[in-house]
Structure formats: C-alpha cells, structure tokens
N, C-alpha and C positions, 0 to 999 in steps of 0.2 A: 452454526459455522462458526462462533467465539468460542465460548468455555472448552468444545470438543479440540480443537487448532491448535489453544492455549497447550491443553496437557500434550499433543504430539509435539510440539515445540519444545515442551520441559524433557521432553522423554529424547528431544534430538540436541539436548544438551543448550539448545538456546531460551534465551532467559521473555517468559512474554509477559506481557500489558494488556487489556483488554478494555478497551474506551468506549462510554457508552457516552456518545455526544446527542448534543440538541437537534432533532429532528424538523430541518424544514420543509419538506414536500407532505407535512398528513397534513389532514384537511384543518382549518382552522389556526397554523401555526402561525409564530410571528416573525419568527428565527427564519433568517438565512441562511445562505449555503455559503456568502464571499465571507460573512460576519461571522456569526455565532458560532453554526458547526465546523470552519476553517480556525476562529479560535479556539475550538474546544480542540481542534489537531491537531495544532501550533505549541501547546501549551501540555498534552502527551508526550510530546516528543520532549519537547524541554524540560519538564520536570525529570523523562528517565535519564538523560541527557547528562541533568545538573546530578543526579543522584548518581550517578552511574559509578561511578568510582568507589561507593561508599557499599555499593549491592556489589561489587565483586566485578561490574560489566567495562566495558568498553565504550569511551563515550563517539570511538569516531567510528562505532560501529552499531546508531539507535537505526534499523530501518522501521517500515511501514508493511501493513498487507491489508489492503480493504475488500470488501466483497462489494459490488451491486454497487448502490450511493456511497458507501461506503470506502471503493472505489475508484468513486471517483475523488473524495477528499484525501485518499491514498498520493493520485495523480498532483490532485493542486499545489500538496503540501511540497512534492519538488518543485512543481511552476511557482507556486504563491510564498516560496519562504522570506519569514524574518530572519534579519539579521539580531546576535544577541547587541546590547544593548549593557556596556561594562560598567553604568553610571549608574543604572536602574536599580532603586531600593530592594527591588523584586529581587535575591540572586536567583532565581528561577527564569526572571528574564535576560539577564545577564548573557545566557547560551542563547547558540543561532535556533531555530526551527527547522531545517531544510534537512530529511534523512539521508541518508548517508546507501540507503536502498529504498527499491521501491517493490512491489508484488503488486499489480493491478487481477484482480479476480473478476469477468465479467463487467465492468466501472459499464454505466451509463454514461450519454451526453460524450459522448470521446469528442464530438464536432468540436468543443471550447478547448480539448488539448493543444496545448504550443510547447514546442521541444527546442532546444537550445542545447547549443553546446557546453558540456562541463556540468550539463545535468547529473543526476544520479542512474546508474544504472535501474535495469528495469526488469521482471516476472512477468510476461503479462499470459493469461489462460482464458478462453470463453471458449461457448460450445455453437459448433457450427447452426444449430438451431433456434441460437436465442437471437433477438427484435434483430433486423439485417442493420442497423445503425451501431449496433454490438459486435458483432459477430463481422463487418464488413468495414466497421471502427477500428478495429483491434488491429488488422490486416495494416490500414492504412495509418494509424499511429505506429505502428512496429517501423515503416518504411520514413515517417519522421524520424524515429529514433537512428537509424539507421546515416540518415540524411548529417548528422546532425552527430554522428559519429557518437555518439551515443550507447554501450553495451547494451542492448536491449535481447531476450528470448520472447519468444511469440508457442502457445500452442493454441490451436482450437480441436476442439474435441468433436470426431465426427459422428456421437450418437448422443453430443447433449446437449439440451438447455441451459434455458436462465439459469440460476438457484439450484447447483450440482455439489457446492458447498463442498463442506469434509464429512464425507461418511464413512466411519473407521468399519470393517470387514464390507464393504462394498469391493466387485470386483469388475468392475469396469474402468475405461480407460480415463476417464473423468474423474473419479474415485482416485485413480494413481495421479493426480498433480500435483499431491505433495512431496511426493519421490522425487518428482524431475522438480522442484523447486531444491528441497534436499539439495539434489548431483547441482544445479542450478548457483547456491550457495559456497558448495565447496569449488567450483570449476569458479568463482569470480574470487574467491579467496577470503569468503566473509563467514566460513565457519572451517 
C-alpha cells in the first residue's frame, strides 16, 4: 500500500511521506498503540509541518492516510493531537501534531473512535465484505462526524473486503478509491 500510493500521490502533485511506525500488535511486542505508535505518528506529522516551508509545502495542509491498523493511527491522530510547545528545545516539538485532513482506509477498532466538532475533515473507505466491526463501524463513524458537523465522505465498496489497498491497473470499484480521494481533496479545497 505504502510505496505505490506515495508514487500515485506524487503524480497528483501531492508530497507524500511513508511512516514506518512501531507495531504494537505483533506477537511479543512491548509497544503500545497509545504510546509508541502514536508517538511515531505525531512525530511524523510534526516533522513534515515543521519543515514544510523548507520543502516548499504548506504547513496548514498536512494530512494523514492510514490503512487497517495505520487507519486507526490516522484516526487517533485527529482525536488525540498534541499541541506544539513553543518553549520546547526541539524545534519539531514546537508545532502541533493534529493533521489538517485524514483518510481512513478500512481502519480497525472503530468502536473506540470519538468525534468532536472542529476535527479535521475525513475521507473514509472500506469494503462491504470486511469484518462487521469495520464495515458497520465506518457507517456509524460517518454518522458521528455528521452529528458533530465535521465534513466527511464515506465509500463502502460492495465487492471488496479488507486489504483492497492501492493496486494500479486493477479495474474494480474499490481499486478506484484513489480517484474518489483526489476528488474529495479538490472538493474540500485541499488540492
């Protein structure tokens, strides 16, 4: 999912960075989602935002896309952001970790997702054939965003399950989610 999607994003004129975060659900792992994996996610957002001008990017358009467990991290990055600390010795820690938009692609564990007014807009995609807690959970999550008046778009692909990812050259509806994502970015004024 990662490298091919980064190339596609680049081709759309979008700078992309691939995060390799500490896995917390691997057998024998001592890492935690709320601690280590979220620290990695927040740090990545802060690095991009703190160096955005240097790289010719807009610091107010730093978004996050996540698949499966990475989708959970993408969602939590909007739910549990850390503000910047202007007095921090590390200049990267001086900027906030909240993304400006999020794309959640078949994220798991959605029963723990909370939504509040003022959160960044979200694009959600999953497969009808995915686990019930994901497919049904994304429908419920969309309604939470709507109730909080946070812009959200939801796609549930009828003939897809978990892990449809990004596969160039595939002609299924689910494989075209990237086109819907690009349209959403344009409609949202982000691209």
